[in-house]
Biotite code that builds the C-alpha atoms (Angstrom):
import biotite.structure as struc

atoms = struc.array([
    struc.Atom([8.021, -15.261, -5.914], chain_id="A", res_id=1, res_name="MET", atom_name="CA", element="C"),
    struc.Atom([4.484, -14.560, -4.728], chain_id="A", res_id=2, res_name="VAL", atom_name="CA", element="C"),
    struc.Atom([2.378, -11.428, -4.537], chain_id="A", res_id=3, res_name="ILE", atom_name="CA", element="C"),
    struc.Atom([0.702, -10.784, -1.203], chain_id="A", res_id=4, res_name="LEU", atom_name="CA", element="C"),
    struc.Atom([-2.395, -8.569, -1.148], chain_id="A", res_id=5, res_name="LYS", atom_name="CA", element="C"),
    struc.Atom([-4.107, -7.551, 2.071], chain_id="A", res_id=6, res_name="CYS", atom_name="CA", element="C"),
    struc.Atom([-7.436, -5.698, 1.945], chain_id="A", res_id=7, res_name="ILE", atom_name="CA", element="C"),
    struc.Atom([-9.217, -4.349, 5.016], chain_id="A", res_id=8, res_name="GLY", atom_name="CA", element="C"),
    struc.Atom([-11.610, -1.811, 6.434], chain_id="A", res_id=9, res_name="GLU", atom_name="CA", element="C"),
    struc.Atom([-11.076, 1.923, 6.146], chain_id="A", res_id=10, res_name="GLY", atom_name="CA", element="C"),
    struc.Atom([-9.532, 1.665, 2.644], chain_id="A", res_id=11, res_name="HIS", atom_name="CA", element="C"),
    struc.Atom([-6.636, -0.434, 4.009], chain_id="A", res_id=12, res_name="PHE", atom_name="CA", element="C"),
    struc.Atom([-4.653, -2.006, 1.160], chain_id="A", res_id=13, res_name="TYR", atom_name="CA", element="C"),
    struc.Atom([-1.163, -3.460, 1.112], chain_id="A", res_id=14, res_name="ARG", atom_name="CA", element="C"),
    struc.Atom([0.502, -5.248, -1.796], chain_id="A", res_id=15, res_name="GLU", atom_name="CA", element="C"),
    struc.Atom([4.013, -6.693, -1.749], chain_id="A", res_id=16, res_name="LYS", atom_name="CA", element="C"),
    struc.Atom([6.100, -8.959, -3.959], chain_id="A", res_id=17, res_name="VAL", atom_name="CA", element="C"),
    struc.Atom([7.724, -11.526, -1.662], chain_id="A", res_id=18, res_name="VAL", atom_name="CA", element="C"),
    struc.Atom([10.793, -13.388, -2.886], chain_id="A", res_id=19, res_name="MET", atom_name="CA", element="C"),
    struc.Atom([11.337, -17.110, -2.067], chain_id="A", res_id=20, res_name="PRO", atom_name="CA", element="C"),
    struc.Atom([13.703, -16.690, 0.901], chain_id="A", res_id=21, res_name="GLN", atom_name="CA", element="C"),
    struc.Atom([12.193, -13.448, 2.195], chain_id="A", res_id=22, res_name="GLU", atom_name="CA", element="C"),
    struc.Atom([10.066, -13.085, 5.331], chain_id="A", res_id=23, res_name="LEU", atom_name="CA", element="C"),
    struc.Atom([7.504, -10.306, 5.219], chain_id="A", res_id=24, res_name="PHE", atom_name="CA", element="C"),
    struc.Atom([5.928, -9.093, 8.476], chain_id="A", res_id=25, res_name="TRP", atom_name="CA", element="C"),
    struc.Atom([3.032, -6.680, 8.281], chain_id="A", res_id=26, res_name="PHE", atom_name="CA", element="C"),
    struc.Atom([0.353, -5.123, 10.440], chain_id="A", res_id=27, res_name="GLU", atom_name="CA", element="C"),
    struc.Atom([-3.257, -5.201, 9.288], chain_id="A", res_id=28, res_name="ALA", atom_name="CA", element="C"),
    struc.Atom([-6.741, -4.500, 10.671], chain_id="A", res_id=29, res_name="PRO", atom_name="CA", element="C"),
    struc.Atom([-8.305, -7.468, 12.445], chain_id="A", res_id=30, res_name="LEU", atom_name="CA", element="C"),
    struc.Atom([-11.000, -8.080, 9.810], chain_id="A", res_id=31, res_name="SER", atom_name="CA", element="C"),
    struc.Atom([-8.678, -7.935, 6.773], chain_id="A", res_id=32, res_name="SER", atom_name="CA", element="C"),
    struc.Atom([-8.594, -10.518, 3.993], chain_id="A", res_id=33, res_name="ARG", atom_name="CA", element="C"),
    struc.Atom([-5.324, -11.918, 2.683], chain_id="A", res_id=34, res_name="LEU", atom_name="CA", element="C"),
    struc.Atom([-4.692, -13.060, -0.886], chain_id="A", res_id=35, res_name="GLU", atom_name="CA", element="C"),
    struc.Atom([-1.536, -14.821, -2.056], chain_id="A", res_id=36, res_name="ILE", atom_name="CA", element="C"),
    struc.Atom([-0.998, -14.822, -5.806], chain_id="A", res_id=37, res_name="TRP", atom_name="CA", element="C"),
    struc.Atom([1.593, -16.917, -7.621], chain_id="A", res_id=38, res_name="GLN", atom_name="CA", element="C"),
    struc.Atom([3.098, -16.291, -11.037], chain_id="A", res_id=39, res_name="MET", atom_name="CA", element="C"),
    struc.Atom([2.357, -18.782, -13.827], chain_id="A", res_id=40, res_name="SER", atom_name="CA", element="C"),
    struc.Atom([3.012, -18.810, -17.585], chain_id="A", res_id=41, res_name="PRO", atom_name="CA", element="C"),
    struc.Atom([-0.517, -17.404, -18.088], chain_id="A", res_id=42, res_name="GLN", atom_name="CA", element="C"),
    struc.Atom([-0.036, -14.584, -15.539], chain_id="A", res_id=43, res_name="GLY", atom_name="CA", element="C"),
    struc.Atom([-0.991, -14.293, -11.875], chain_id="A", res_id=44, res_name="GLN", atom_name="CA", element="C"),
    struc.Atom([-3.012, -17.113, -10.284], chain_id="A", res_id=45, res_name="MET", atom_name="CA", element="C"),
    struc.Atom([-4.786, -16.834, -6.934], chain_id="A", res_id=46, res_name="LEU", atom_name="CA", element="C"),
    struc.Atom([-3.379, -19.529, -4.605], chain_id="A", res_id=47, res_name="GLN", atom_name="CA", element="C"),
    struc.Atom([-4.773, -18.603, -1.172], chain_id="A", res_id=48, res_name="VAL", atom_name="CA", element="C"),
    struc.Atom([-7.619, -16.404, 0.039], chain_id="A", res_id=49, res_name="ARG", atom_name="CA", element="C"),
    struc.Atom([-8.028, -16.290, 3.833], chain_id="A", res_id=50, res_name="ALA", atom_name="CA", element="C"),
    struc.Atom([-8.678, -14.100, 6.848], chain_id="A", res_id=51, res_name="ASP", atom_name="CA", element="C"),
    struc.Atom([-5.516, -12.362, 8.028], chain_id="A", res_id=52, res_name="VAL", atom_name="CA", element="C"),
    struc.Atom([-6.182, -13.814, 11.497], chain_id="A", res_id=53, res_name="SER", atom_name="CA", element="C"),
    struc.Atom([-5.306, -17.257, 10.051], chain_id="A", res_id=54, res_name="ASP", atom_name="CA", element="C"),
    struc.Atom([-1.721, -15.998, 9.692], chain_id="A", res_id=55, res_name="TYR", atom_name="CA", element="C"),
    struc.Atom([-1.605, -13.833, 12.831], chain_id="A", res_id=56, res_name="ALA", atom_name="CA", element="C"),
    struc.Atom([1.297, -14.010, 15.231], chain_id="A", res_id=57, res_name="LEU", atom_name="CA", element="C"),
    struc.Atom([-0.319, -12.058, 18.062], chain_id="A", res_id=58, res_name="ASN", atom_name="CA", element="C"),
    struc.Atom([-4.065, -12.626, 17.915], chain_id="A", res_id=59, res_name="GLU", atom_name="CA", element="C"),
    struc.Atom([-4.463, -12.463, 21.713], chain_id="A", res_id=60, res_name="LYS", atom_name="CA", element="C"),
    struc.Atom([-2.678, -9.127, 22.021], chain_id="A", res_id=61, res_name="SER", atom_name="CA", element="C"),
    struc.Atom([-4.641, -7.764, 19.046], chain_id="A", res_id=62, res_name="ALA", atom_name="CA", element="C"),
    struc.Atom([-7.905, -8.343, 20.886], chain_id="A", res_id=63, res_name="GLU", atom_name="CA", element="C"),
    struc.Atom([-6.593, -6.216, 23.764], chain_id="A", res_id=64, res_name="GLU", atom_name="CA", element="C"),
    struc.Atom([-5.173, -3.517, 21.488], chain_id="A", res_id=65, res_name="SER", atom_name="CA", element="C"),
    struc.Atom([-7.129, -0.270, 21.007], chain_id="A", res_id=66, res_name="PRO", atom_name="CA", element="C"),
    struc.Atom([-6.230, -0.291, 17.296], chain_id="A", res_id=67, res_name="THR", atom_name="CA", element="C"),
    struc.Atom([-7.493, -3.881, 16.784], chain_id="A", res_id=68, res_name="ALA", atom_name="CA", element="C"),
    struc.Atom([-4.739, -4.864, 14.385], chain_id="A", res_id=69, res_name="SER", atom_name="CA", element="C"),
    struc.Atom([-2.655, -7.995, 13.861], chain_id="A", res_id=70, res_name="LEU", atom_name="CA", element="C"),
    struc.Atom([0.945, -8.708, 13.011], chain_id="A", res_id=71, res_name="TRP", atom_name="CA", element="C"),
    struc.Atom([1.257, -11.499, 10.461], chain_id="A", res_id=72, res_name="ALA", atom_name="CA", element="C"),
    struc.Atom([3.998, -13.265, 8.597], chain_id="A", res_id=73, res_name="CYS", atom_name="CA", element="C"),
])
């Protein structure tokens, strides 16, 4: 299990526990940051910190969108 945290402009915040065989699709502002935390015996450990655009599925359509958001998985 991992914990996904997405933080963006305009007080955007999304946090979700994602189980091993689960796919989680989400929409986020274009400039958001993504953090993936993994559980360890000492507690949560940060595994990945990246721009949400690194995980985007529709970056081209997001640039054309008036809301400037991305769908990621």
